[in-house]
Each structure stands twice: as structure tokens, then as C-alpha cells.
MIBA-330901 format. One record per residue (C-alpha): x, y, z; residue number from 0. Coordinates in nm, 3 decimals, m for minus. Layout:
BEGIN
{X X; Y Y; Z Z; i NUM}
...
This chain:
BEGIN
{X 12.578; Y 8.646; Z 3.460; i 0}
{X 12.280; Y 8.465; Z 3.602; i 1}
{X 12.213; Y 8.315; Z 3.944; i 2}
{X 12.151; Y 7.941; Z 3.909; i 3}
{X 12.095; Y 7.860; Z 4.278; i 4}
{X 12.042; Y 8.031; Z 4.611; i 5}
{X 12.083; Y 7.882; Z 4.957; i 6}
{X 11.958; Y 7.957; Z 5.305; i 7}
{X 12.054; Y 7.826; Z 5.648; i 8}
{X 11.761; Y 7.831; Z 5.893; i 9}
{X 11.813; Y 7.882; Z 6.266; i 10}
{X 11.579; Y 7.725; Z 6.520; i 11}
{X 11.517; Y 7.842; Z 6.874; i 12}
{X 11.195; Y 7.790; Z 7.069; i 13}
{X 11.303; Y 7.875; Z 7.425; i 14}
{X 11.540; Y 8.169; Z 7.449; i 15}
{X 11.795; Y 8.258; Z 7.718; i 16}
{X 11.526; Y 8.448; Z 7.909; i 17}
{X 11.316; Y 8.131; Z 7.926; i 18}
{X 11.060; Y 8.282; Z 7.688; i 19}
{X 10.884; Y 8.083; Z 7.414; i 20}
{X 10.874; Y 8.178; Z 7.048; i 21}
{X 10.542; Y 8.240; Z 6.873; i 22}
{X 10.547; Y 7.905; Z 6.694; i 23}
{X 10.638; Y 7.611; Z 6.916; i 24}
{X 10.644; Y 7.231; Z 6.883; i 25}
{X 10.422; Y 7.006; Z 7.100; i 26}
{X 10.714; Y 6.930; Z 7.335; i 27}
{X 10.709; Y 7.291; Z 7.460; i 28}
{X 10.370; Y 7.228; Z 7.619; i 29}
{X 10.439; Y 6.871; Z 7.736; i 30}
{X 10.543; Y 6.971; Z 8.086; i 31}
{X 10.587; Y 6.617; Z 8.232; i 32}
{X 10.823; Y 6.534; Z 7.945; i 33}
{X 11.019; Y 6.856; Z 8.000; i 34}
{X 11.051; Y 6.783; Z 8.372; i 35}
{X 11.207; Y 6.445; Z 8.288; i 36}
{X 11.448; Y 6.606; Z 8.044; i 37}
{X 11.541; Y 6.865; Z 8.307; i 38}
{X 11.603; Y 6.598; Z 8.570; i 39}
{X 11.827; Y 6.404; Z 8.332; i 40}
{X 12.030; Y 6.713; Z 8.242; i 41}
{X 12.083; Y 6.786; Z 8.611; i 42}
{X 12.192; Y 6.426; Z 8.673; i 43}
{X 12.433; Y 6.436; Z 8.378; i 44}
{X 12.589; Y 6.756; Z 8.509; i 45}
{X 12.623; Y 6.606; Z 8.858; i 46}
{X 12.803; Y 6.301; Z 8.724; i 47}
{X 13.017; Y 6.520; Z 8.499; i 48}
{X 13.126; Y 6.725; Z 8.800; i 49}
{X 13.207; Y 6.407; Z 8.993; i 50}
{X 13.403; Y 6.261; Z 8.700; i 51}
{X 13.625; Y 6.569; Z 8.693; i 52}
{X 13.684; Y 6.534; Z 9.068; i 53}
{X 13.774; Y 6.167; Z 9.023; i 54}
{X 14.028; Y 6.256; Z 8.757; i 55}
{X 14.181; Y 6.528; Z 8.971; i 56}
{X 14.231; Y 6.278; Z 9.254; i 57}
{X 14.387; Y 6.011; Z 9.031; i 58}
{X 14.084; Y 5.780; Z 9.020; i 59}
{X 13.997; Y 5.840; Z 8.653; i 60}
{X 14.191; Y 5.895; Z 8.334; i 61}
{X 14.166; Y 6.192; Z 8.100; i 62}
{X 13.801; Y 6.295; Z 8.082; i 63}
{X 13.607; Y 6.524; Z 7.840; i 64}
{X 13.351; Y 6.738; Z 8.020; i 65}
{X 12.998; Y 6.794; Z 7.886; i 66}
{X 12.935; Y 7.099; Z 8.104; i 67}
{X 12.720; Y 7.353; Z 7.921; i 68}
{X 12.637; Y 7.102; Z 7.645; i 69}
{X 12.385; Y 6.885; Z 7.831; i 70}
{X 12.088; Y 6.989; Z 7.614; i 71}
{X 12.259; Y 6.866; Z 7.298; i 72}
{X 12.319; Y 6.512; Z 7.417; i 73}
{X 12.009; Y 6.467; Z 7.630; i 74}
{X 11.796; Y 6.617; Z 7.352; i 75}
{X 11.922; Y 6.399; Z 7.067; i 76}
{X 11.906; Y 6.089; Z 7.284; i 77}
{X 11.543; Y 6.161; Z 7.366; i 78}
{X 11.460; Y 6.208; Z 6.996; i 79}
{X 11.596; Y 5.869; Z 6.885; i 80}
{X 11.400; Y 5.546; Z 6.849; i 81}
{X 11.538; Y 5.231; Z 7.008; i 82}
{X 11.569; Y 5.074; Z 6.663; i 83}
{X 11.794; Y 5.355; Z 6.538; i 84}
{X 12.173; Y 5.325; Z 6.544; i 85}
{X 12.384; Y 5.570; Z 6.743; i 86}
{X 12.747; Y 5.641; Z 6.650; i 87}
{X 12.899; Y 5.847; Z 6.935; i 88}
{X 13.218; Y 6.044; Z 6.967; i 89}
{X 13.329; Y 6.114; Z 7.327; i 90}
{X 13.100; Y 6.368; Z 7.500; i 91}
{X 12.784; Y 6.162; Z 7.454; i 92}
{X 12.708; Y 6.061; Z 7.813; i 93}
{X 12.362; Y 6.222; Z 7.806; i 94}
{X 12.272; Y 6.021; Z 7.497; i 95}
{X 12.432; Y 5.691; Z 7.593; i 96}
{X 12.246; Y 5.658; Z 7.922; i 97}
{X 11.917; Y 5.687; Z 7.731; i 98}
{X 12.038; Y 5.408; Z 7.502; i 99}
{X 12.079; Y 5.168; Z 7.795; i 100}
{X 12.443; Y 5.232; Z 7.886; i 101}
{X 12.515; Y 5.245; Z 8.259; i 102}
{X 12.681; Y 5.552; Z 8.410; i 103}
{X 12.938; Y 5.323; Z 8.570; i 104}
{X 13.036; Y 5.194; Z 8.224; i 105}
{X 13.110; Y 5.551; Z 8.116; i 106}
{X 13.345; Y 5.586; Z 8.412; i 107}
{X 13.504; Y 5.250; Z 8.339; i 108}
{X 13.588; Y 5.361; Z 7.987; i 109}
{X 13.749; Y 5.686; Z 8.098; i 110}
{X 13.925; Y 5.492; Z 8.371; i 111}
{X 14.112; Y 5.305; Z 8.097; i 112}
{X 13.910; Y 4.985; Z 8.126; i 113}
{X 13.800; Y 4.853; Z 7.788; i 114}
{X 13.504; Y 4.678; Z 7.950; i 115}
{X 13.345; Y 5.021; Z 7.965; i 116}
{X 13.333; Y 5.019; Z 7.584; i 117}
{X 13.138; Y 4.692; Z 7.574; i 118}
{X 12.794; Y 4.838; Z 7.628; i 119}
{X 12.556; Y 4.597; Z 7.801; i 120}
{X 12.264; Y 4.665; Z 7.568; i 121}
{X 12.091; Y 4.474; Z 7.291; i 122}
{X 12.125; Y 4.761; Z 7.044; i 123}
{X 12.356; Y 4.790; Z 6.745; i 124}
{X 12.498; Y 5.122; Z 6.866; i 125}
{X 12.867; Y 5.176; Z 6.804; i 126}
{X 13.124; Y 5.214; Z 7.083; i 127}
{X 13.318; Y 5.533; Z 7.152; i 128}
{X 13.538; Y 5.664; Z 6.871; i 129}
{X 13.783; Y 5.925; Z 6.993; i 130}
{X 13.978; Y 5.995; Z 6.667; i 131}
{X 13.847; Y 6.330; Z 6.544; i 132}
{X 13.621; Y 6.308; Z 6.240; i 133}
{X 13.605; Y 5.928; Z 6.222; i 134}
{X 13.244; Y 5.897; Z 6.340; i 135}
{X 13.063; Y 6.032; Z 6.028; i 136}
{X 13.228; Y 5.774; Z 5.803; i 137}
{X 13.128; Y 5.492; Z 6.038; i 138}
{X 12.772; Y 5.628; Z 6.036; i 139}
{X 12.747; Y 5.634; Z 5.657; i 140}
{X 12.856; Y 5.271; Z 5.644; i 141}
{X 12.585; Y 5.172; Z 5.889; i 142}
{X 12.330; Y 5.382; Z 5.701; i 143}
{X 12.420; Y 5.210; Z 5.375; i 144}
{X 12.359; Y 4.872; Z 5.538; i 145}
{X 12.018; Y 4.989; Z 5.662; i 146}
{X 11.919; Y 5.110; Z 5.317; i 147}
{X 12.047; Y 4.792; Z 5.152; i 148}
{X 11.835; Y 4.583; Z 5.388; i 149}
{X 11.533; Y 4.814; Z 5.340; i 150}
{X 11.498; Y 4.864; Z 5.715; i 151}
{X 11.277; Y 5.152; Z 5.842; i 152}
{X 11.530; Y 5.308; Z 6.077; i 153}
{X 11.805; Y 5.569; Z 6.077; i 154}
{X 12.158; Y 5.639; Z 6.199; i 155}
{X 12.254; Y 5.938; Z 6.409; i 156}
{X 12.614; Y 6.038; Z 6.465; i 157}
{X 12.778; Y 6.321; Z 6.658; i 158}
{X 13.106; Y 6.507; Z 6.618; i 159}
{X 13.247; Y 6.839; Z 6.729; i 160}
{X 13.297; Y 7.153; Z 6.522; i 161}
{X 13.666; Y 7.069; Z 6.489; i 162}
{X 13.581; Y 6.744; Z 6.311; i 163}
{X 13.413; Y 6.940; Z 6.031; i 164}
{X 13.757; Y 7.058; Z 5.921; i 165}
{X 13.862; Y 6.698; Z 5.858; i 166}
{X 13.846; Y 6.536; Z 5.517; i 167}
{X 13.658; Y 6.239; Z 5.662; i 168}
{X 13.366; Y 6.466; Z 5.751; i 169}
{X 13.327; Y 6.598; Z 5.395; i 170}
{X 13.362; Y 6.251; Z 5.246; i 171}
{X 13.089; Y 6.119; Z 5.474; i 172}
{X 12.849; Y 6.402; Z 5.386; i 173}
{X 12.922; Y 6.363; Z 5.016; i 174}
{X 12.854; Y 5.989; Z 5.004; i 175}
{X 12.543; Y 6.029; Z 5.223; i 176}
{X 12.405; Y 6.286; Z 4.979; i 177}
{X 12.504; Y 6.098; Z 4.663; i 178}
{X 12.364; Y 5.765; Z 4.785; i 179}
{X 12.069; Y 5.917; Z 4.976; i 180}
{X 12.145; Y 5.745; Z 5.304; i 181}
{X 11.925; Y 5.755; Z 5.618; i 182}
{X 12.175; Y 5.932; Z 5.842; i 183}
{X 12.158; Y 6.246; Z 6.057; i 184}
{X 12.488; Y 6.424; Z 6.123; i 185}
{X 12.486; Y 6.625; Z 6.446; i 186}
{X 12.767; Y 6.872; Z 6.504; i 187}
{X 12.809; Y 6.987; Z 6.864; i 188}
{X 12.946; Y 7.331; Z 6.788; i 189}
{X 13.087; Y 7.428; Z 7.128; i 190}
{X 13.310; Y 7.692; Z 6.962; i 191}
{X 13.643; Y 7.515; Z 7.026; i 192}
{X 13.836; Y 7.246; Z 6.839; i 193}
{X 14.058; Y 7.164; Z 7.134; i 194}
{X 14.249; Y 7.495; Z 7.158; i 195}
{X 14.150; Y 7.636; Z 6.818; i 196}
{X 13.845; Y 7.863; Z 6.794; i 197}
{X 13.574; Y 7.801; Z 6.540; i 198}
{X 13.658; Y 8.125; Z 6.359; i 199}
{X 14.020; Y 8.019; Z 6.309; i 200}
{X 13.953; Y 7.665; Z 6.187; i 201}
{X 13.697; Y 7.748; Z 5.916; i 202}
{X 13.593; Y 8.054; Z 5.713; i 203}
{X 13.235; Y 7.927; Z 5.685; i 204}
{X 12.986; Y 8.158; Z 5.857; i 205}
{X 12.802; Y 7.848; Z 5.986; i 206}
{X 12.885; Y 7.481; Z 6.015; i 207}
{X 12.538; Y 7.400; Z 5.881; i 208}
{X 12.618; Y 7.547; Z 5.540; i 209}
{X 12.879; Y 7.277; Z 5.485; i 210}
{X 12.585; Y 7.050; Z 5.400; i 211}
{X 12.516; Y 7.255; Z 5.085; i 212}
{X 12.818; Y 7.118; Z 4.899; i 213}
{X 12.692; Y 6.764; Z 4.968; i 214}
{X 12.345; Y 6.844; Z 4.836; i 215}
{X 12.173; Y 6.777; Z 5.168; i 216}
{X 11.977; Y 7.000; Z 5.408; i 217}
{X 12.167; Y 7.180; Z 5.682; i 218}
{X 12.027; Y 7.383; Z 5.968; i 219}
{X 12.146; Y 7.559; Z 6.279; i 220}
{X 11.983; Y 7.489; Z 6.616; i 221}
{X 12.022; Y 7.664; Z 6.950; i 222}
{X 12.208; Y 7.392; Z 7.139; i 223}
{X 12.115; Y 7.550; Z 7.472; i 224}
{X 11.744; Y 7.503; Z 7.396; i 225}
{X 11.657; Y 7.140; Z 7.462; i 226}
{X 11.313; Y 7.186; Z 7.308; i 227}
{X 11.471; Y 7.290; Z 6.978; i 228}
{X 11.736; Y 7.017; Z 6.995; i 229}
{X 11.485; Y 6.740; Z 7.060; i 230}
{X 11.227; Y 6.859; Z 6.807; i 231}
{X 11.459; Y 6.929; Z 6.515; i 232}
{X 11.644; Y 6.600; Z 6.571; i 233}
{X 11.317; Y 6.407; Z 6.587; i 234}
{X 11.199; Y 6.559; Z 6.258; i 235}
{X 11.533; Y 6.489; Z 6.088; i 236}
{X 11.527; Y 6.125; Z 6.200; i 237}
{X 11.166; Y 6.079; Z 6.087; i 238}
{X 11.255; Y 6.210; Z 5.743; i 239}
{X 11.568; Y 5.994; Z 5.725; i 240}
{X 11.365; Y 5.681; Z 5.801; i 241}
{X 11.085; Y 5.764; Z 5.561; i 242}
{X 11.275; Y 5.906; Z 5.263; i 243}
{X 11.645; Y 5.820; Z 5.315; i 244}
{X 11.713; Y 6.192; Z 5.339; i 245}
{X 12.039; Y 6.274; Z 5.521; i 246}
{X 12.065; Y 6.598; Z 5.716; i 247}
{X 12.321; Y 6.809; Z 5.903; i 248}
{X 12.220; Y 6.969; Z 6.233; i 249}
{X 12.458; Y 7.224; Z 6.385; i 250}
{X 12.391; Y 7.255; Z 6.758; i 251}
{X 12.529; Y 7.590; Z 6.874; i 252}
{X 12.642; Y 7.593; Z 7.237; i 253}
{X 12.954; Y 7.671; Z 7.441; i 254}
{X 13.210; Y 7.450; Z 7.610; i 255}
{X 13.205; Y 7.541; Z 7.978; i 256}
{X 13.522; Y 7.352; Z 8.065; i 257}
{X 13.862; Y 7.271; Z 7.924; i 258}
{X 13.865; Y 7.044; Z 7.617; i 259}
{X 13.954; Y 6.757; Z 7.850; i 260}
{X 14.103; Y 6.737; Z 8.197; i 261}
{X 14.444; Y 6.725; Z 8.024; i 262}
{X 14.386; Y 7.074; Z 7.881; i 263}
{X 14.419; Y 7.426; Z 8.024; i 264}
{X 14.180; Y 7.654; Z 7.834; i 265}
{X 14.294; Y 7.962; Z 8.030; i 266}
{X 14.599; Y 7.967; Z 7.801; i 267}
{X 14.391; Y 8.044; Z 7.492; i 268}
{X 14.029; Y 8.124; Z 7.588; i 269}
{X 13.948; Y 8.497; Z 7.598; i 270}
{X 13.894; Y 8.625; Z 7.950; i 271}
{X 13.532; Y 8.648; Z 8.067; i 272}
{X 13.394; Y 8.481; Z 7.752; i 273}
{X 13.294; Y 8.168; Z 7.939; i 274}
{X 13.109; Y 8.373; Z 8.200; i 275}
{X 12.921; Y 8.565; Z 7.931; i 276}
{X 12.818; Y 8.245; Z 7.754; i 277}
{X 12.706; Y 8.091; Z 8.083; i 278}
{X 12.402; Y 8.320; Z 8.077; i 279}
{X 12.271; Y 8.105; Z 7.789; i 280}
{X 12.333; Y 7.764; Z 7.948; i 281}
{X 12.053; Y 7.508; Z 7.908; i 282}
{X 11.969; Y 7.385; Z 8.258; i 283}
{X 11.878; Y 7.715; Z 8.422; i 284}
{X 11.695; Y 7.817; Z 8.105; i 285}
{X 11.462; Y 7.517; Z 8.125; i 286}
{X 11.437; Y 7.536; Z 8.503; i 287}
{X 11.306; Y 7.893; Z 8.492; i 288}
{X 11.052; Y 7.799; Z 8.227; i 289}
{X 10.923; Y 7.511; Z 8.441; i 290}
{X 10.899; Y 7.742; Z 8.742; i 291}
{X 10.695; Y 7.990; Z 8.536; i 292}
{X 10.464; Y 7.707; Z 8.438; i 293}
{X 10.416; Y 7.608; Z 8.803; i 294}
{X 10.555; Y 7.256; Z 8.770; i 295}
{X 10.887; Y 7.319; Z 8.948; i 296}
{X 10.987; Y 7.486; Z 9.272; i 297}
{X 11.265; Y 7.509; Z 9.529; i 298}
{X 11.142; Y 7.204; Z 9.718; i 299}
{X 11.151; Y 6.993; Z 9.404; i 300}
{X 11.500; Y 7.124; Z 9.324; i 301}
{X 11.635; Y 7.033; Z 9.669; i 302}
{X 11.489; Y 6.683; Z 9.638; i 303}
{X 11.634; Y 6.639; Z 9.290; i 304}
{X 11.982; Y 6.751; Z 9.395; i 305}
{X 11.974; Y 6.506; Z 9.687; i 306}
{X 11.860; Y 6.221; Z 9.463; i 307}
{X 12.128; Y 6.301; Z 9.205; i 308}
{X 12.399; Y 6.307; Z 9.472; i 309}
{X 12.281; Y 5.968; Z 9.596; i 310}
{X 12.277; Y 5.818; Z 9.248; i 311}
{X 12.618; Y 5.960; Z 9.158; i 312}
{X 12.768; Y 5.816; Z 9.475; i 313}
{X 12.623; Y 5.472; Z 9.396; i 314}
{X 12.760; Y 5.488; Z 9.042; i 315}
{X 13.105; Y 5.587; Z 9.163; i 316}
{X 13.112; Y 5.303; Z 9.414; i 317}
{X 13.013; Y 5.058; Z 9.142; i 318}
{X 13.295; Y 5.189; Z 8.925; i 319}
{X 13.558; Y 5.185; Z 9.200; i 320}
{X 13.462; Y 4.837; Z 9.318; i 321}
{X 13.490; Y 4.680; Z 8.972; i 322}
{X 13.754; Y 4.404; Z 8.990; i 323}
{X 14.066; Y 4.493; Z 8.788; i 324}
{X 14.136; Y 4.308; Z 8.468; i 325}
{X 14.446; Y 4.086; Z 8.445; i 326}
{X 14.753; Y 4.248; Z 8.291; i 327}
{X 14.737; Y 4.030; Z 7.981; i 328}
{X 14.396; Y 4.170; Z 7.894; i 329}
{X 14.575; Y 4.457; Z 7.717; i 330}
{X 14.617; Y 4.214; Z 7.428; i 331}
{X 14.254; Y 4.103; Z 7.420; i 332}
{X 14.097; Y 4.402; Z 7.243; i 333}
{X 14.333; Y 4.442; Z 6.947; i 334}
{X 14.251; Y 4.160; Z 6.707; i 335}
{X 13.973; Y 3.912; Z 6.639; i 336}
{X 14.250; Y 3.650; Z 6.641; i 337}
{X 14.575; Y 3.740; Z 6.814; i 338}
{X 14.890; Y 3.698; Z 6.596; i 339}
{X 15.144; Y 3.442; Z 6.717; i 340}
{X 15.401; Y 3.710; Z 6.805; i 341}
{X 15.156; Y 3.869; Z 7.046; i 342}
{X 15.044; Y 3.535; Z 7.184; i 343}
{X 15.396; Y 3.478; Z 7.314; i 344}
{X 15.404; Y 3.822; Z 7.475; i 345}
{X 15.062; Y 3.769; Z 7.628; i 346}
{X 15.169; Y 3.437; Z 7.778; i 347}
{X 15.486; Y 3.595; Z 7.918; i 348}
{X 15.284; Y 3.872; Z 8.082; i 349}
{X 15.036; Y 3.621; Z 8.220; i 350}
{X 15.322; Y 3.423; Z 8.372; i 351}
{X 15.471; Y 3.739; Z 8.523; i 352}
{X 15.140; Y 3.826; Z 8.681; i 353}
{X 15.118; Y 3.485; Z 8.844; i 354}
{X 15.463; Y 3.535; Z 8.996; i 355}
{X 15.377; Y 3.886; Z 9.123; i 356}
{X 15.044; Y 3.784; Z 9.276; i 357}
{X 15.157; Y 3.443; Z 9.390; i 358}
């Protein structure tokens, strides 16, 4: 027997759970103004997330997927992207979308069941939400192929959860990206739960990152609670994708600090006290304590930030709640480029009914 190949999966962490820096750090770790902005955005995202859950509980929002405990992943990757890049989201991407020009109120509109929330008012070529598990990587490879075909110096970044990596679509996307050398970065938000199934149950792989090996592309694991690591490793992966058409898989390790969605009850399957133990690693306090140590953050600044976030969240909610409702027949308007005749008749009937109801 002879060994014909060996593989390694690197793990990156620059700011640990004790808010201490590693020996070797990227420039972002010393760019304190930039870190303050990232901290403020993570706090705002958490404030809106908390409000969205409250809206759902009071019947003012539909089923909603919380990003609590995962803010560094989405804020970090959003900060690493260029405007010219293409983003293919899944459904916890609020922290990324708002950096791509999407309004917070649009996020609420979408989860309120209003398709207008999926029509992002930006000039980018970013994709809309895609809730079906594992569908996003395939969409991303298609966009990446188009970029390569046109010889454009940009990249595609897509996100999915750890559960999506057990889907055939995920493996197919990685395989074609590696075989065709496509400029795409696959980010897996490994929050340890595929709805109600733990990561250990859904896959025997020691890491999600090692799934890149079979596709012949680099894979690495990143501390998803360390926004410095998330931003830096994503930025490097995107730069390489643009320059050399090298795809990459980044596994962001974090923990889901809420039910899968507001329609779920994680207490039925989540081990007792595990969430509390993982909370000690959460990203916002970790960065906050580092900024305090560096003398660029204090209690006064925190009080002001919390007040400003509360004010902004309230304004966003009012914008969402005051949006005029769509007519009933609009349910037919987002299905086809050209509505089939059978549906045209139904649409007209519904439109006529609405006129009768509303006079």
C-alpha cells in the first residue's frame, strides 16, 4: 500500500471567546473604526431580529427564522463582498442583505407574506431569497458560470446551512464548481442544527469543510463567532475567486440561539443547558469586550447605541406595518412570466370579488 494523497482542514480564529487576539492577526483586527461599525451593525441586526420575533408572536408577521447568535457570520460576509459581486442568499441573511442595499422593512415584508419584500430595491444582480434547503449552491454555480463565460472580474457568494450539505444539490454544485473552476465561494453557516436534527446525526463527516475535498476545491473551518475571522477569510476567498476562478468552501462554526423558526420548538429536541453553554462564545459580547479593552467603546457609547437601534427598529416596523396591502389577485402575479389562460380566468374572478367586497 502507498499513500497517494493527504488532506488537511485548517481552522481560523483570531479573536477567541475571551476577547483575546491570536499571535498572527489580519489588518482588520487593528482597524478599530471598522470594527466599531461592524459591532454597531451586529447590535442593530440583533435588535431587529428580537423585534421580528415579537411581531410574529403577536400575529403581525409570518413564520420567521431568527439569526440570534449568528450575527457575525452574515455581517462579516456582507462586509467582505464587493458591490460588483453576486450574492445568493438562503433565509437567515439579514445582516448581509442590508449591506447589499436591501431595506430592513423589505425583510419584514417578505416574512410578512408580501412578495414585494422579495423584489429588492437595489441595482445589483443579487438573487432573491431561496427557502428550499440546498437549492442556493446550484443557483450560485449557474451565476458563476455566466461570470466566467463573460470574463468578468467578480465572484459569487452563496450561503446555506449545515443541513443543506446533506442534500444532493449541495454536492452537485461543489462538483461542477471544482470541475469547471468557477468563481464561487460557498459559505456554510454551521449552527449545529438542521431544523431538529443535530449535525452529528445528519453527517458522519468530522467537519463540513472536508466535504470540499471530494470536489477538488479548498475547504476551511472558521470560527463563526469571530467576526474578524469571518470577514478576513471570506475576503481572501473572494479575492482568489475573482483572480483565479478558484471556488472555495468556508464552514462558519457557530450556534443557533433560537428555534429553527418561530414555528419550531427546539426544547423538544435540544439538550438542556447546551444553548446557555454556547452563549458564552456569542459574537457581539466578544467583540464588545475587545473594543472596551482597546479604549474605543464604553458604557456611554453602548447606551447611545441601544437607544439609536431602538429608534431605528421602531421606524422600520412602522414602515412595514403602514405598507398598503396588495390586492387579492396579486397572488397570481408572481408565478409566471406570462399567466396561463386558466389562471387568468381565476385572477379576473378574484379581482371581481374584491371589488364587490370593498365596494
